[in-house]
Legacy VTK file of the C-alpha trace (Angstrom):
# vtk DataFile Version 3.0
C-alpha trace
ASCII
DATASET POLYDATA
POINTS 319 float
144.057 -236.180 -95.125
143.894 -236.953 -98.757
145.461 -235.543 -101.952
144.062 -234.094 -104.902
146.661 -233.577 -108.162
146.391 -229.999 -109.043
148.987 -230.102 -111.651
150.474 -232.332 -114.259
153.419 -232.040 -116.463
156.106 -234.100 -118.909
158.597 -233.636 -120.907
160.518 -236.030 -123.817
163.129 -235.658 -125.868
162.952 -233.963 -129.392
165.315 -237.246 -130.707
162.356 -239.542 -132.129
163.993 -242.997 -132.852
161.967 -245.224 -134.816
161.804 -248.934 -135.241
163.334 -248.567 -138.696
166.264 -247.021 -136.928
166.638 -249.521 -134.515
166.602 -251.761 -137.304
170.153 -249.835 -138.597
171.638 -250.422 -134.856
170.806 -254.154 -134.423
169.204 -256.975 -136.315
165.501 -256.193 -135.717
162.134 -254.527 -137.870
159.202 -252.643 -137.292
157.340 -255.450 -137.829
158.792 -257.621 -135.128
159.001 -254.753 -132.553
155.275 -253.497 -133.040
153.825 -256.894 -133.088
155.777 -258.213 -129.689
155.807 -254.904 -128.102
153.327 -252.486 -129.585
156.194 -249.851 -129.668
156.775 -247.609 -133.289
159.000 -245.017 -132.000
160.816 -243.935 -128.779
162.595 -240.786 -127.101
166.030 -240.702 -126.653
167.942 -237.884 -125.415
171.215 -236.422 -127.341
171.719 -233.427 -124.697
169.101 -234.003 -122.213
170.584 -235.002 -118.636
167.884 -236.879 -116.712
167.774 -233.918 -114.203
167.284 -231.483 -117.176
164.393 -233.614 -118.308
163.037 -233.777 -114.636
163.365 -229.908 -114.286
161.305 -229.522 -117.516
158.786 -231.810 -116.545
158.469 -230.305 -112.911
158.273 -226.520 -114.229
155.695 -227.667 -116.539
153.779 -229.370 -113.407
153.882 -225.855 -111.544
152.581 -223.598 -114.321
149.680 -226.163 -115.270
149.289 -225.926 -111.091
149.055 -222.087 -111.112
152.060 -222.204 -108.464
155.758 -221.481 -108.169
158.694 -223.707 -106.698
158.712 -221.725 -103.382
155.004 -222.861 -102.550
156.345 -226.540 -102.732
156.415 -228.099 -99.197
158.181 -231.742 -100.205
159.873 -232.890 -103.281
160.109 -236.618 -103.955
161.853 -238.038 -107.290
161.897 -241.654 -108.641
164.535 -242.713 -110.595
166.990 -245.411 -111.842
169.027 -243.432 -113.869
170.358 -240.479 -111.802
173.301 -238.455 -113.192
175.052 -238.747 -110.016
174.686 -240.902 -106.560
174.435 -237.717 -104.903
173.168 -235.071 -104.993
170.159 -236.774 -105.540
167.646 -235.993 -108.093
165.437 -234.571 -106.200
167.780 -232.001 -104.121
168.618 -231.024 -107.399
165.338 -230.257 -108.987
164.970 -228.716 -105.753
167.903 -225.792 -106.673
166.242 -225.412 -110.244
162.837 -224.442 -109.611
163.428 -222.223 -106.592
162.008 -224.263 -103.710
163.735 -224.390 -100.093
161.536 -227.816 -98.337
162.984 -231.771 -98.119
163.807 -233.251 -101.259
164.887 -237.095 -101.846
164.407 -240.132 -104.118
162.838 -243.161 -104.439
163.920 -246.328 -106.255
161.360 -248.853 -107.335
162.437 -248.794 -111.185
158.970 -248.781 -113.054
156.532 -248.805 -110.112
158.641 -245.410 -109.258
155.805 -242.949 -109.574
153.170 -245.187 -107.715
155.767 -245.639 -104.676
156.690 -241.824 -104.938
152.823 -240.900 -104.512
152.803 -243.216 -101.687
155.559 -241.942 -100.154
154.525 -238.434 -100.336
150.567 -239.236 -98.664
152.447 -240.295 -95.639
153.869 -236.897 -95.045
150.438 -235.403 -96.448
148.298 -237.620 -93.806
150.550 -236.441 -91.022
150.218 -232.814 -91.669
153.980 -232.328 -92.594
153.212 -231.003 -95.884
150.611 -229.176 -98.002
151.990 -228.947 -101.415
154.458 -232.187 -102.877
156.003 -232.037 -106.124
156.619 -235.928 -107.494
158.818 -236.212 -110.313
160.008 -239.154 -112.099
163.094 -239.054 -114.901
164.461 -241.416 -116.786
167.283 -241.677 -118.959
167.212 -245.017 -119.793
169.360 -244.999 -123.014
172.682 -244.690 -120.689
171.296 -248.106 -119.177
171.139 -249.851 -122.042
173.363 -252.485 -123.925
172.767 -251.380 -127.144
173.810 -254.593 -128.792
171.154 -256.261 -127.064
168.044 -256.461 -129.538
165.861 -257.510 -126.778
166.033 -254.840 -124.538
167.259 -251.736 -126.387
164.470 -251.519 -128.690
162.174 -251.491 -125.742
163.173 -248.644 -123.618
162.564 -244.805 -124.064
164.079 -241.664 -122.001
161.397 -238.898 -120.710
160.092 -237.109 -117.635
156.984 -236.136 -115.500
155.430 -234.852 -112.559
152.366 -234.108 -110.370
151.785 -231.457 -107.902
149.657 -232.889 -104.817
147.798 -230.946 -102.928
146.078 -231.905 -99.403
142.552 -232.399 -99.449
139.827 -233.795 -97.593
139.192 -236.657 -99.965
140.222 -237.774 -103.183
142.442 -240.529 -102.587
140.863 -243.986 -102.292
143.591 -246.707 -101.147
146.410 -248.182 -102.777
148.514 -251.418 -102.818
152.440 -251.656 -102.597
154.387 -254.818 -103.171
157.832 -255.960 -103.460
159.748 -259.285 -103.748
163.474 -259.092 -104.090
165.394 -260.891 -106.296
167.702 -259.748 -109.655
167.434 -262.794 -111.815
164.358 -261.113 -113.743
165.269 -257.953 -114.117
168.853 -256.443 -113.024
170.925 -253.191 -113.477
174.094 -253.670 -112.032
176.641 -250.739 -110.911
180.381 -250.836 -111.606
182.255 -253.112 -108.793
184.502 -249.531 -109.057
188.091 -249.281 -108.642
188.947 -250.222 -104.800
192.331 -251.981 -105.031
191.152 -254.121 -101.895
187.632 -255.173 -103.335
188.320 -259.198 -104.583
185.159 -260.357 -105.892
184.695 -258.519 -109.052
181.977 -259.421 -111.129
181.800 -260.376 -114.529
178.102 -258.781 -114.974
177.862 -255.742 -117.463
176.595 -252.686 -116.149
173.543 -252.452 -118.163
170.046 -253.677 -117.957
169.363 -257.263 -117.889
165.581 -258.381 -118.154
163.996 -261.809 -118.479
161.505 -260.884 -120.897
159.206 -264.232 -120.575
159.376 -263.904 -116.827
158.636 -260.302 -116.746
155.608 -260.743 -118.778
154.079 -263.254 -116.698
155.148 -261.160 -113.472
153.319 -258.101 -115.052
150.039 -259.460 -116.171
150.005 -261.425 -113.049
150.664 -258.366 -110.418
148.458 -256.051 -112.231
145.373 -258.587 -111.863
146.288 -259.366 -108.244
147.124 -255.680 -107.220
143.786 -254.532 -108.752
141.565 -257.377 -107.135
143.280 -256.213 -103.951
142.461 -252.524 -104.398
138.912 -253.202 -105.470
138.772 -255.258 -102.385
140.256 -252.784 -99.961
137.994 -249.660 -101.252
134.572 -251.398 -102.165
134.637 -249.802 -105.898
134.335 -252.263 -108.743
135.175 -252.003 -112.427
132.176 -249.985 -113.110
133.326 -247.386 -110.994
136.494 -246.566 -112.708
136.729 -244.136 -115.554
140.190 -244.724 -116.585
143.445 -247.012 -116.147
146.494 -245.371 -116.215
148.860 -248.444 -116.757
152.834 -248.929 -116.724
153.822 -248.660 -120.672
156.203 -252.076 -120.664
154.631 -253.971 -123.569
151.134 -253.545 -125.249
150.461 -257.539 -125.137
151.117 -257.243 -121.169
147.716 -254.526 -121.016
145.660 -256.953 -123.844
146.307 -259.962 -121.182
145.845 -258.061 -118.406
142.756 -256.374 -119.225
140.211 -259.495 -119.429
141.679 -260.824 -116.262
140.523 -257.541 -114.273
137.066 -257.575 -115.920
138.060 -253.715 -116.851
137.155 -253.256 -120.407
140.578 -252.577 -122.685
138.914 -249.011 -124.091
139.163 -247.493 -120.460
143.158 -248.124 -120.631
144.948 -245.416 -121.958
147.822 -246.628 -124.076
150.757 -244.234 -125.344
153.485 -246.806 -125.737
153.822 -247.370 -129.349
155.054 -243.291 -129.355
157.025 -243.168 -126.336
158.228 -247.235 -125.073
159.008 -247.980 -121.968
159.879 -244.743 -120.247
160.006 -246.790 -116.521
158.470 -244.862 -113.556
157.868 -241.911 -115.805
155.757 -243.936 -117.858
152.496 -243.664 -116.038
152.886 -239.932 -115.327
153.956 -238.933 -118.644
150.229 -240.936 -119.801
148.467 -239.280 -117.266
149.652 -235.742 -118.100
148.959 -236.404 -122.063
145.500 -237.704 -120.715
145.026 -234.142 -118.825
146.300 -231.634 -121.385
143.794 -233.674 -123.925
140.913 -232.403 -121.553
140.284 -236.504 -121.156
140.014 -236.121 -117.348
136.764 -235.048 -115.932
136.060 -233.893 -112.105
135.045 -236.847 -110.124
136.826 -239.295 -112.568
137.937 -242.368 -110.658
141.234 -243.305 -111.996
143.457 -246.376 -111.777
147.000 -246.298 -111.794
148.904 -249.660 -112.115
152.436 -250.194 -112.456
155.563 -253.194 -111.961
158.981 -253.023 -112.381
162.189 -254.221 -111.264
162.472 -255.084 -107.576
160.429 -256.950 -108.321
157.711 -254.387 -107.304
154.102 -253.716 -108.287
151.814 -251.051 -107.292
148.456 -249.431 -108.038
146.083 -246.890 -106.294
142.437 -245.105 -107.487
142.026 -241.491 -106.663
139.687 -238.955 -107.917
140.691 -236.250 -110.454
LINES 1 320
319 0 1 2 3 4 5 6 7 8 9 10 11 12 13 14 15 16 17 18 19 20 21 22 23 24 25 26 27 28 29 30 31 32 33 34 35 36 37 38 39 40 41 42 43 44 45 46 47 48 49 50 51 52 53 54 55 56 57 58 59 60 61 62 63 64 65 66 67 68 69 70 71 72 73 74 75 76 77 78 79 80 81 82 83 84 85 86 87 88 89 90 91 92 93 94 95 96 97 98 99 100 101 102 103 104 105 106 107 108 109 110 111 112 113 114 115 116 117 118 119 120 121 122 123 124 125 126 127 128 129 130 131 132 133 134 135 136 137 138 139 140 141 142 143 144 145 146 147 148 149 150 151 152 153 154 155 156 157 158 159 160 161 162 163 164 165 166 167 168 169 170 171 172 173 174 175 176 177 178 179 180 181 182 183 184 185 186 187 188 189 190 191 192 193 194 195 196 197 198 199 200 201 202 203 204 205 206 207 208 209 210 211 212 213 214 215 216 217 218 219 220 221 222 223 224 225 226 227 228 229 230 231 232 233 234 235 236 237 238 239 240 241 242 243 244 245 246 247 248 249 250 251 252 253 254 255 256 257 258 259 260 261 262 263 264 265 266 267 268 269 270 271 272 273 274 275 276 277 278 279 280 281 282 283 284 285 286 287 288 289 290 291 292 293 294 295 296 297 298 299 300 301 302 303 304 305 306 307 308 309 310 311 312 313 314 315 316 317 318
């Protein structure tokens, strides 16, 4: 059993924060950010919670698919910025869309969407679910040190969702990798207030990222994952209609494209308008492409992402 995406949806906050706005907060400039990262603006939540954004994206995907929440057999949500440790984001979305099914979260940072789709595929293959809602929602703004100009200019808030339906064909294959470590990307929790816990950390509960190491990992993981995927499927660069990469840095995409052999004009890029929305980046881009009418029946789409963990993944499916 395979799957087909029958609906997509996305939501980003109304609040647009430009590079010039960021220059009023930290010592930076539009020229520096746009040249080094490729971002012109990002969306930052004023009132939307991670759940609010995920709910709106989920409802948009259900509407696009022409189904109701009650038709969903499984909800898999990917997030690193949930509003609560419990209940999970997926369970709360289930409540808000009127579904009655198993629901749980996965955590794979910016690779979250690919990990969530891979997880959903397992339930579809076993016949445990016919329609699966995959939702990625991230309020990255709450995880940032807004005095750290190396990170706060990069990220944005937003959510996206897809409805997967069991079909006989449509999914080719995927590759998933994880290499544990927190030296490159780390977002620590607070140590809490237990009167018994003595190993108090001096780390701030904000995102830390080694930019140079992240860049190197990103380019290498995209190159490796795409090559591995082509070897597994027997497909080639000429078979791919579009690549939808994680939107972390435009220069990463520029460096990775020639290494994979896939022409840059096949890579969909929207980082200039949204920044890095972690796991929601790939499905936001996919929803944009769908609503623009870019995706045609039979198009082979390659998704590729990388993130904290360190994690990476890629998959090919047919539209």
